[in-house]
C-alpha positions as CSV (number, residue, x, y, z in Angstrom):
1,X,4.9,-13.3,38.7
2,X,8.3,-13.8,40.3
3,X,10.1,-17.0,39.7
4,X,12.2,-18.3,42.5
5,X,15.1,-20.7,41.8
6,X,17.2,-22.7,44.1
7,X,20.7,-21.6,44.5
8,X,23.7,-23.7,43.5
9,X,24.7,-24.1,47.1
10,X,21.3,-25.5,47.9
11,X,21.5,-28.0,45.0
12,X,24.9,-29.1,46.1
13,X,23.6,-29.6,49.7
14,X,20.7,-31.6,48.4
15,X,23.0,-33.8,46.3
16,X,25.4,-34.4,49.2
17,X,22.4,-35.3,51.4
18,X,21.1,-37.8,48.8
19,X,24.5,-39.4,48.4
20,X,24.8,-39.8,52.2
21,X,21.3,-41.3,52.4
22,X,22.2,-43.7,49.6
23,X,25.4,-44.8,51.4
24,X,23.6,-45.2,54.7
25,X,20.7,-47.2,53.3
26,X,23.0,-49.3,51.1
27,X,24.1,-51.1,54.3
28,X,20.6,-52.6,54.4
29,X,19.6,-52.8,50.8
30,X,22.7,-54.4,49.2
31,X,22.7,-57.5,51.5
32,X,19.0,-58.1,50.7
33,X,19.6,-57.8,47.0
34,X,22.7,-60.0,47.1
35,X,21.1,-62.7,49.3
36,X,18.0,-63.0,47.1
37,X,20.1,-62.9,43.9
38,X,22.1,-65.9,45.3
39,X,19.0,-67.7,46.3
40,X,17.6,-67.1,42.8
41,X,20.7,-68.6,41.2
42,X,20.6,-71.6,43.5
43,X,16.9,-72.2,42.7
44,X,17.5,-72.0,39.0
45,X,20.5,-74.3,39.2
46,X,18.7,-76.9,41.3
47,X,15.6,-76.7,39.2
48,X,17.7,-77.2,36.0
49,X,19.2,-80.4,37.6
50,X,15.8,-81.7,38.5
51,X,14.5,-81.0,34.9
52,X,17.5,-82.6,33.3
53,X,17.8,-85.7,35.5
54,X,14.2,-86.1,36.3
55,X,12.4,-86.0,39.6
56,X,13.1,-89.7,40.4
57,X,16.9,-89.5,39.9
58,X,17.5,-86.4,42.0
59,X,19.0,-86.8,45.4
60,X,17.4,-85.3,48.5
61,X,20.0,-82.5,49.0
62,X,19.2,-81.1,45.5
63,X,15.5,-81.1,46.3
64,X,16.2,-79.5,49.7
65,X,18.2,-76.7,48.0
66,X,15.4,-76.1,45.6
67,X,12.8,-76.1,48.3
68,X,14.8,-73.9,50.7
69,X,15.7,-71.4,48.0
70,X,12.1,-71.2,46.8
71,X,10.9,-70.5,50.3
72,X,13.5,-67.7,50.8
73,X,12.6,-66.2,47.4
74,X,8.9,-66.2,48.2
75,X,9.3,-64.8,51.7
76,X,12.0,-62.3,50.7
77,X,10.3,-60.9,47.6
78,X,8.7,-57.9,49.4
79,X,12.0,-57.0,51.0
80,X,13.7,-57.3,47.6
81,X,11.1,-55.1,46.0
82,X,11.5,-52.5,48.7
83,X,15.3,-52.5,48.5
84,X,15.2,-52.1,44.7
85,X,12.6,-49.3,44.9
86,X,14.7,-47.4,47.5
87,X,17.9,-47.8,45.4
88,X,16.1,-46.6,42.2
89,X,14.5,-43.6,44.0
90,X,17.9,-42.5,45.5
91,X,19.6,-43.0,42.1
92,X,16.9,-40.8,40.6
93,X,17.6,-38.1,43.2
94,X,21.3,-38.2,42.4
95,X,20.7,-38.0,38.7
96,X,18.5,-34.9,39.1
97,X,15.2,-36.4,38.3
98,X,13.7,-35.4,41.7
99,X,11.1,-37.2,43.7
């Protein structure tokens, strides 16, 4: 049985294509990851303030920040999961693990 291997030129072409795809898709995935990371930090910080001071002593803006960031996190979770999955897949392609 004859074994066919990919040439070095083909591997370089595939690697260059994967790098280009990662750069192009990063314009969409990185802002999603950063925005949800920022909302996660805001949510944790505002919840820590609520836990330390108690719910009765917390002002309305802190509660609004907690509520808004929680809503953004819940609604943005699917987009975040997709963005992280795309980044991991493309990183795997670049490291030679394939599809």
